Backbone as JSON, one array per atom type, in Angstrom:
{
  "sequence": "MLLKNHPLKKLAKLALVTIFSLLTGWHATSQATPEYDPLYDKERIIFFQVVNVSADDVLNLRKFPNYRSRKAGQIPANQECVAYLNKIRQKRYRKYSRKWVKVTHKGVQGWANLRYLRQTEWGCGTFYQIVNVPDHLNLRQSPDHRSQKVGQIPAEEEECLIALDEVEVPNKKWVLLQYAGVKGWVNSRYLKKIDVDECDV",
  "N": [[-2.03, -62.11, -75.11], [-3.57, -59.16, -76.37], [-2.9, -55.53, -75.49], [-3.94, -53.68, -76.17], [-5.7, -51.98, -76.79], [-7.16, -52.3, -74.63], [-8.82, -52.04, -71.67], [-7.34, -52.83, -69.11], [-5.15, -51.72, -69.89], [-4.97, -49.29, -70.7], [-5.87, -48.45, -67.26], [-3.49, -48.8, -66.03], [-1.82, -47.29, -67.48], [-3.02, -44.8, -66.63], [-2.87, -45.27, -63.96], [0.57, -44.91, -63.94], [0.54, -42.06, -64.72], [-0.42, -41.02, -61.9], [1.25, -41.9, -60.41], [3.55, -40.51, -60.78], [2.63, -37.79, -60.6], [2.37, -37.64, -58.6], [4.74, -37.97, -57.76], [6.32, -35.86, -58.51], [4.75, -33.94, -57.13], [5.54, -34.11, -54.38], [8.52, -33.84, -54.97], [8.44, -31.01, -55.66], [7.19, -30.1, -53.45], [8.96, -30.71, -50.91], [11.51, -29.2, -52.03], [10.67, -26.57, -52.01], [11.05, -23.17, -50.96], [11.53, -23.08, -47.18], [9.36, -20.67, -44.93], [9.96, -18.1, -43.88], [11.65, -17.21, -40.81], [12.44, -14.91, -38.29], [12.94, -15.06, -35.9], [15.64, -16.74, -36.38], [17.59, -15.45, -37.68], [20.26, -14.85, -37.41], [21.26, -11.66, -37.19], [19.47, -10.0, -37.22], [17.11, -7.86, -35.45], [15.59, -7.36, -32.98], [13.09, -6.86, -30.46], [11.12, -7.48, -28.04], [7.91, -7.3, -26.09], [6.84, -8.44, -22.63], [4.24, -10.57, -22.46], [0.66, -12.08, -20.95], [1.3, -12.21, -18.47], [0.4, -11.9, -15.48], [-0.31, -8.63, -13.78], [0.49, -8.34, -11.43], [2.49, -10.04, -10.73], [5.97, -11.44, -12.58], [7.97, -12.21, -14.89], [10.26, -14.76, -15.55], [13.44, -14.74, -15.96], [15.91, -17.64, -17.11], [18.71, -19.4, -16.58], [19.38, -21.39, -18.47], [17.53, -22.88, -20.98], [15.04, -24.37, -19.84], [12.12, -25.11, -17.26], [13.58, -25.83, -14.44], [15.35, -24.44, -14.77], [17.59, -22.26, -12.62], [16.98, -19.93, -11.46], [17.99, -16.42, -13.39], [16.74, -13.53, -13.29], [14.53, -11.52, -13.23], [11.5, -10.12, -14.85], [9.63, -7.18, -14.89], [5.88, -7.37, -15.5], [4.05, -6.79, -18.63], [6.18, -5.01, -19.39], [8.11, -3.7, -22.0], [10.09, -3.12, -25.17], [12.17, -5.48, -24.6], [14.86, -6.53, -25.48], [16.02, -9.04, -27.86], [18.22, -11.73, -28.24], [18.99, -12.84, -30.34], [18.91, -15.67, -29.84], [17.77, -19.0, -30.2], [16.19, -21.91, -28.7], [14.37, -25.03, -29.04], [12.34, -27.13, -26.86], [11.37, -29.98, -25.28], [8.48, -30.54, -23.22], [7.35, -32.84, -20.91], [4.39, -33.91, -22.41], [4.54, -31.53, -24.65], [5.74, -29.1, -26.35], [8.17, -26.37, -26.56], [9.48, -22.97, -27.67], [12.42, -21.32, -26.48], [13.53, -18.39, -26.06], [16.84, -16.41, -25.72], [17.09, -13.18, -24.02], [17.42, -9.81, -23.39], [17.75, -7.75, -20.04], [18.09, -4.71, -18.79], [21.15, -4.99, -18.1], [20.86, -7.5, -17.58], [20.98, -10.8, -18.41], [19.25, -13.64, -19.93], [16.94, -16.96, -20.43], [13.89, -17.1, -21.92], [10.66, -18.47, -21.91], [8.95, -18.91, -24.94], [6.19, -18.09, -25.43], [5.6, -15.72, -23.36], [6.32, -13.76, -24.56], [5.76, -11.23, -26.85], [6.3, -10.03, -30.13], [7.98, -6.93, -31.08], [6.81, -4.13, -33.0], [7.73, -1.67, -33.56], [9.49, 1.28, -32.05], [11.04, 0.93, -30.56], [14.09, 1.21, -28.33], [17.08, 3.25, -27.81], [19.07, 5.31, -30.26], [22.31, 5.51, -31.0], [25.58, 7.18, -31.97], [29.0, 6.84, -32.3], [31.26, 8.54, -30.74], [34.54, 10.72, -29.8], [36.98, 8.66, -30.29], [39.88, 7.34, -30.82], [40.98, 5.1, -32.17], [39.29, 2.97, -32.15], [36.2, 1.35, -31.31], [35.82, -0.79, -28.42], [33.86, -3.85, -28.37], [32.81, -4.79, -25.2], [32.39, -8.17, -23.68], [30.95, -8.33, -21.02], [29.55, -5.39, -19.12], [31.66, -3.99, -18.6], [35.47, -2.52, -17.82], [37.19, -4.16, -18.01], [36.04, -6.61, -18.7], [36.29, -9.04, -21.38], [37.42, -8.73, -24.8], [34.68, -8.86, -27.58], [34.39, -7.71, -29.98], [35.06, -5.28, -32.34], [34.0, -1.47, -33.09], [34.92, 0.54, -35.6], [36.19, 3.86, -36.04], [35.72, 5.67, -37.6], [32.8, 5.0, -37.86], [29.75, 6.29, -38.95], [27.19, 5.51, -39.07], [24.15, 5.37, -37.62], [23.57, 3.47, -34.89], [21.94, 1.25, -32.75], [20.46, 0.84, -29.57], [20.24, -1.87, -27.1], [20.34, -2.51, -24.69], [20.77, -1.03, -21.77], [22.64, 0.07, -19.12], [23.18, 1.14, -15.76], [26.46, 1.01, -13.76], [28.83, 1.84, -11.14], [29.16, 5.14, -11.46], [29.5, 5.08, -14.24], [27.55, 4.7, -17.05], [26.48, 1.7, -19.17], [26.08, 0.25, -22.43], [24.27, -1.81, -24.32], [25.02, -2.36, -27.85], [24.88, -3.69, -31.49], [27.04, -4.76, -33.89], [28.34, -5.12, -36.72], [26.8, -8.18, -36.82], [27.73, -8.76, -34.37], [27.23, -8.86, -30.71], [27.86, -6.46, -27.86], [29.28, -4.66, -25.21], [29.58, -1.05, -24.37], [30.99, 1.83, -23.45], [29.04, 4.6, -22.29], [30.33, 7.14, -22.6], [31.38, 7.29, -24.84], [29.53, 7.72, -26.75], [27.34, 9.13, -28.5], [23.83, 10.65, -27.98], [21.48, 10.09, -30.42], [18.72, 11.68, -32.79], [15.67, 9.48, -33.93], [14.98, 10.59, -36.13], [16.95, 11.2, -37.93], [18.25, 9.71, -38.21], [19.04, 6.89, -41.05], [17.1, 4.48, -40.79]],
  "CA": [[-3.23, -61.27, -75.6], [-3.0, -57.74, -77.01], [-3.22, -54.66, -74.42], [-3.73, -52.2, -77.22], [-7.04, -50.91, -76.59], [-7.8, -53.33, -73.5], [-9.16, -51.3, -70.63], [-6.41, -52.87, -68.0], [-3.94, -50.92, -70.38], [-5.81, -47.88, -69.76], [-5.59, -48.28, -65.98], [-1.88, -49.03, -66.57], [-1.4, -45.34, -67.87], [-3.42, -43.81, -65.5], [-1.67, -45.02, -62.46], [1.9, -44.37, -63.94], [0.54, -40.69, -64.76], [-0.88, -40.47, -61.4], [2.03, -41.72, -59.37], [4.29, -39.63, -61.61], [2.07, -36.11, -60.77], [2.51, -37.56, -56.78], [6.14, -37.69, -57.2], [6.88, -34.61, -58.96], [4.65, -33.17, -56.27], [6.32, -34.68, -53.67], [9.65, -33.51, -54.74], [8.26, -29.79, -55.5], [7.05, -29.32, -51.84], [10.4, -30.59, -50.88], [12.28, -28.3, -52.95], [10.22, -25.8, -51.32], [11.7, -22.39, -49.65], [10.79, -22.47, -45.96], [8.79, -19.71, -44.57], [11.34, -16.68, -43.06], [11.42, -17.03, -39.63], [13.3, -13.96, -38.1], [13.9, -15.07, -34.76], [16.25, -17.77, -36.51], [18.09, -14.76, -38.09], [21.34, -14.18, -35.97], [21.39, -10.37, -37.02], [17.6, -9.24, -37.14], [17.56, -6.86, -34.46], [13.61, -7.82, -32.42], [12.52, -6.46, -28.8], [9.87, -8.37, -27.11], [7.52, -7.19, -25.06], [5.83, -9.35, -21.86], [2.72, -10.58, -22.4], [-0.08, -13.35, -20.59], [1.64, -12.31, -17.11], [-0.36, -10.54, -14.49], [-0.09, -7.36, -13.54], [1.42, -7.94, -10.03], [3.56, -11.0, -11.28], [6.63, -11.03, -13.47], [8.41, -12.73, -15.88], [11.31, -15.32, -14.84], [14.59, -15.31, -17.21], [16.33, -18.57, -16.47], [20.24, -19.53, -16.82], [19.23, -22.05, -19.73], [16.35, -23.0, -21.62], [14.3, -25.09, -19.4], [12.04, -24.59, -16.07], [13.92, -26.36, -13.82], [16.78, -23.99, -14.48], [17.74, -21.37, -11.73], [16.77, -18.44, -12.37], [18.9, -15.34, -13.9], [16.42, -12.38, -13.35], [13.35, -11.27, -13.47], [11.33, -9.06, -16.25], [8.31, -6.88, -14.94], [4.57, -8.19, -16.75], [3.83, -5.82, -19.14], [7.49, -5.01, -20.01], [8.52, -3.57, -23.31], [11.21, -3.39, -25.37], [13.29, -6.38, -24.26], [15.62, -6.97, -26.65], [16.49, -10.15, -28.36], [19.8, -12.13, -28.13], [19.3, -14.04, -31.54], [19.57, -17.42, -29.61], [16.44, -19.61, -29.92], [16.1, -23.05, -28.52], [13.39, -25.53, -29.05], [12.4, -28.08, -25.66], [10.22, -30.76, -25.22], [8.55, -30.41, -21.44], [6.1, -33.71, -21.37], [3.68, -33.82, -23.75], [4.49, -30.16, -25.21], [6.91, -28.39, -27.12], [8.16, -24.78, -26.55], [10.16, -21.92, -27.93], [12.93, -20.38, -25.66], [15.18, -17.35, -26.52], [17.43, -15.44, -24.89], [16.5, -12.05, -24.34], [18.68, -9.11, -21.79], [16.92, -6.47, -19.59], [18.74, -3.75, -17.87], [22.39, -5.65, -17.96], [20.56, -9.06, -17.14], [20.7, -11.52, -19.61], [18.74, -15.49, -19.5], [16.07, -17.64, -20.92], [12.25, -17.09, -21.3], [9.36, -19.23, -23.19], [8.23, -17.59, -25.91], [4.55, -17.97, -25.08], [5.49, -15.07, -22.7], [6.76, -12.7, -25.52], [5.01, -11.06, -28.09], [7.67, -8.77, -31.03], [7.24, -5.63, -30.79], [7.52, -3.76, -34.11], [8.21, -0.19, -33.66], [9.18, 2.27, -30.73], [11.68, 0.69, -28.96], [15.9, 1.3, -28.56], [17.52, 5.06, -28.39], [20.21, 5.68, -31.27], [23.33, 6.29, -31.17], [26.7, 7.04, -32.72], [30.16, 6.57, -31.8], [32.75, 10.17, -30.47], [35.62, 10.8, -29.06], [37.29, 7.64, -30.57], [40.54, 7.7, -31.73], [40.69, 4.36, -33.71], [38.45, 1.58, -32.97], [35.78, 1.76, -29.7], [35.76, -2.19, -28.45], [32.72, -4.46, -27.92], [33.09, -5.93, -24.52], [31.09, -9.16, -23.15], [30.36, -7.67, -19.79], [29.62, -3.51, -18.71], [33.19, -3.96, -17.75], [36.17, -2.07, -18.81], [38.07, -5.1, -17.78], [35.47, -7.68, -19.9], [36.66, -9.75, -22.59], [36.33, -7.92, -26.08], [34.35, -9.38, -28.23], [34.11, -7.19, -31.58], [35.54, -3.4, -32.33], [33.81, -0.69, -34.25], [35.72, 1.45, -36.37], [36.5, 5.35, -35.42], [34.98, 6.52, -38.73], [32.2, 4.29, -38.49], [28.85, 6.95, -38.6], [25.42, 4.62, -38.95], [23.47, 5.08, -35.81], [23.48, 2.01, -33.65], [20.44, 1.26, -31.57], [20.68, 0.27, -28.04], [19.42, -3.01, -26.99], [20.17, -2.73, -23.7], [21.02, -0.59, -21.02], [23.04, -0.12, -17.57], [24.02, 1.85, -14.74], [27.26, 0.84, -12.85], [29.1, 2.88, -10.15], [29.6, 6.42, -12.47], [29.46, 4.8, -15.3], [26.63, 4.01, -18.27], [27.18, 0.96, -20.21], [25.24, 0.3, -23.39], [24.58, -2.82, -25.53], [24.76, -2.86, -29.14], [25.32, -4.58, -32.34], [27.65, -4.32, -34.85], [28.41, -6.43, -37.76], [26.57, -9.18, -36.4], [28.42, -9.03, -33.04], [26.76, -7.85, -29.67], [28.78, -6.59, -27.3], [28.69, -3.85, -24.42], [30.68, -0.32, -24.61], [30.92, 3.03, -22.22], [28.52, 5.48, -22.96], [31.11, 8.34, -22.87], [31.8, 7.3, -26.46], [28.4, 7.58, -27.89], [26.28, 10.41, -28.76], [22.51, 9.75, -28.44], [20.55, 10.41, -32.25], [17.15, 11.69, -32.9], [15.7, 8.45, -34.66], [14.83, 11.31, -37.57], [18.43, 11.51, -38.15], [18.98, 8.12, -38.77], [18.43, 6.29, -42.06], [16.12, 3.79, -40.72]],
  "C": [[-2.57, -60.0, -75.9], [-3.58, -56.78, -76.26], [-3.92, -53.51, -75.6], [-4.48, -51.47, -76.92], [-7.78, -51.85, -75.33], [-7.88, -52.24, -72.36], [-8.12, -51.2, -69.52], [-5.16, -51.83, -68.52], [-4.28, -49.21, -70.23], [-5.7, -47.31, -68.14], [-4.31, -48.29, -66.0], [-1.26, -47.31, -66.47], [-1.62, -44.17, -67.02], [-2.78, -44.0, -64.01], [-0.53, -44.76, -62.75], [1.53, -43.09, -63.68], [0.23, -40.43, -63.28], [0.45, -40.64, -60.03], [3.11, -40.96, -59.84], [3.74, -37.89, -61.02], [2.26, -36.23, -59.02], [3.94, -37.41, -56.38], [6.54, -36.3, -57.19], [6.18, -33.55, -58.05], [4.96, -32.84, -55.23], [8.19, -33.67, -53.77], [9.6, -31.8, -55.17], [8.23, -28.76, -54.11], [8.43, -29.6, -51.19], [11.76, -29.83, -50.72], [11.98, -27.02, -52.2], [11.05, -24.93, -50.48], [10.98, -22.71, -48.34], [10.42, -21.32, -45.64], [10.06, -19.51, -43.87], [10.45, -17.0, -41.81], [12.25, -15.98, -38.82], [13.79, -14.23, -36.79], [14.86, -16.32, -35.46], [17.63, -16.96, -37.49], [19.09, -14.09, -37.03], [21.64, -12.71, -36.06], [20.77, -9.57, -36.98], [18.22, -8.7, -35.67], [16.45, -6.89, -33.89], [13.9, -7.7, -31.08], [10.85, -7.38, -29.13], [9.01, -7.16, -25.88], [6.39, -8.32, -23.9], [4.39, -9.34, -22.25], [2.21, -12.45, -21.58], [1.36, -13.7, -19.21], [0.51, -11.59, -16.35], [0.26, -10.01, -13.89], [0.8, -7.52, -12.45], [2.39, -9.46, -10.11], [4.66, -10.56, -11.84], [7.13, -12.39, -13.65], [10.01, -13.6, -15.54], [12.3, -15.0, -16.16], [15.39, -16.57, -16.36], [17.61, -19.03, -17.53], [19.89, -20.25, -18.12], [17.76, -22.36, -19.95], [15.57, -24.01, -21.22], [13.65, -24.31, -18.16], [12.27, -24.52, -15.1], [14.96, -25.47, -13.67], [16.74, -22.7, -13.5], [17.9, -20.19, -12.62], [18.27, -17.01, -12.56], [18.63, -13.88, -13.55], [14.99, -12.35, -13.23], [12.57, -9.88, -14.28], [9.56, -8.49, -15.24], [7.1, -7.45, -15.98], [4.22, -6.78, -17.64], [5.26, -5.12, -20.05], [7.69, -4.81, -21.39], [9.58, -3.01, -23.61], [12.17, -4.3, -24.8], [13.5, -6.75, -25.54], [16.13, -8.9, -26.88], [17.81, -10.28, -28.32], [20.14, -12.7, -29.22], [19.78, -15.15, -30.87], [18.21, -18.03, -29.54], [16.46, -21.47, -29.75], [14.31, -24.21, -28.58], [13.0, -27.09, -27.84], [11.2, -28.51, -25.6], [9.92, -30.81, -23.33], [7.33, -31.22, -21.33], [5.64, -33.62, -22.59], [4.19, -32.6, -25.14], [6.04, -29.67, -25.49], [6.98, -26.88, -26.8], [9.17, -24.38, -26.8], [10.6, -21.49, -26.56], [13.58, -19.53, -26.25], [15.66, -16.64, -25.62], [17.37, -14.36, -24.95], [17.64, -11.51, -22.77], [17.51, -8.2, -21.36], [17.8, -5.89, -18.21], [20.0, -4.98, -17.23], [22.05, -7.59, -17.5], [20.2, -10.12, -18.44], [20.01, -13.41, -19.24], [17.16, -15.76, -20.48], [14.89, -17.18, -20.71], [11.65, -17.75, -22.39], [8.61, -18.28, -23.83], [6.5, -17.3, -25.92], [4.39, -16.98, -23.69], [6.15, -13.87, -23.53], [6.28, -12.41, -26.52], [6.17, -9.85, -29.05], [6.87, -7.91, -31.27], [7.7, -4.62, -32.11], [8.25, -2.28, -34.34], [8.27, 0.53, -32.24], [10.57, 2.16, -30.05], [13.73, 1.23, -29.46], [16.16, 2.64, -28.73], [19.19, 4.54, -29.1], [21.15, 5.92, -30.77], [24.58, 6.43, -31.85], [27.54, 7.36, -32.27], [31.18, 8.13, -31.7], [33.43, 9.87, -29.97], [36.33, 9.39, -29.26], [37.95, 7.55, -31.2], [41.2, 7.07, -32.65], [39.57, 3.15, -33.51], [37.67, 1.75, -31.23], [36.02, -0.33, -29.84], [34.91, -2.46, -27.75], [33.13, -4.97, -26.25], [31.64, -7.54, -24.35], [30.15, -8.64, -22.09], [30.38, -5.7, -19.76], [30.49, -3.88, -17.83], [34.26, -4.01, -18.52], [37.42, -3.3, -19.18], [37.53, -6.36, -18.48], [36.51, -7.98, -20.47], [36.37, -9.0, -23.67], [35.44, -9.27, -26.76], [34.12, -8.68, -29.64], [34.76, -5.77, -30.75], [34.43, -2.61, -33.36], [34.87, 0.51, -34.42], [35.1, 2.79, -36.18], [35.58, 6.06, -36.24], [33.71, 5.59, -38.8], [31.02, 6.04, -38.35], [27.27, 6.31, -38.76], [25.38, 4.87, -37.36], [23.24, 3.34, -35.52], [22.18, 1.69, -32.97], [21.37, 0.37, -30.27], [19.87, -1.0, -27.88], [19.49, -3.49, -26.04], [21.07, -2.17, -23.07], [21.37, -0.57, -19.63], [23.42, 0.8, -16.89], [25.1, 0.98, -13.99], [27.81, 1.74, -12.23], [29.7, 4.34, -11.35], [29.89, 6.29, -13.41], [28.06, 4.23, -16.19], [27.19, 3.19, -18.94], [25.75, 0.72, -21.48], [25.36, -0.96, -24.45], [23.88, -2.64, -26.79], [25.56, -3.84, -29.89], [26.34, -4.14, -33.21], [28.42, -5.19, -35.98], [27.87, -7.76, -37.44], [27.13, -9.48, -34.68], [27.86, -8.21, -31.93], [28.06, -7.89, -28.67], [28.8, -4.78, -26.26], [29.95, -2.27, -24.82], [30.16, 0.7, -23.63], [30.24, 3.97, -23.07], [29.27, 6.59, -23.22], [32.15, 8.51, -24.15], [30.8, 6.94, -27.26], [28.17, 8.98, -27.45], [24.74, 10.21, -29.07], [21.85, 10.9, -29.86], [19.69, 10.4, -31.63], [17.02, 10.49, -34.17], [15.51, 9.34, -36.56], [15.78, 11.57, -38.08], [19.07, 10.53, -38.48], [18.27, 7.59, -40.35], [18.18, 4.59, -41.85], [14.91, 3.25, -41.03]]
}
């Protein structure tokens, strides 16, 4: 039997067109660029404010991204300008999935549940330029001159660098900076505070 104008042939064509449309639509969706999330940007400088914590309570920082992990420190409720260390983990707890981020506050680094933090859009951080450096300024893992070197800032660098964290140790002030994607501590004697209006930010 010829199917030239048979209804079954029309249905077959319609089915083929439908399948093709579905397949091409799925392919386009699968190839689409995923939505940009700054928390996964390794070089993005981000600050948080503590939220969803009672005024008389604190946000605990953990050694690892887990509720049962040992406490590394605490951040007061409503604290602003808590610097993000560009490390994020997704963890499941019972039937819930939570994001944890690593932050630093007054020299203490630890993990906090993202539900207690909100990104701060502006107004955080002090700006510095390096001074009194003959060759290069070492970035160190901890606020201690004996700590391991993790990077360097060349003496001729003139860009403004934003302080992610600051801590006072005996007779010294150390500042956490990021340069060329590397975060490290530097002695403030090699830094000059700069007004934000003088910086190209």
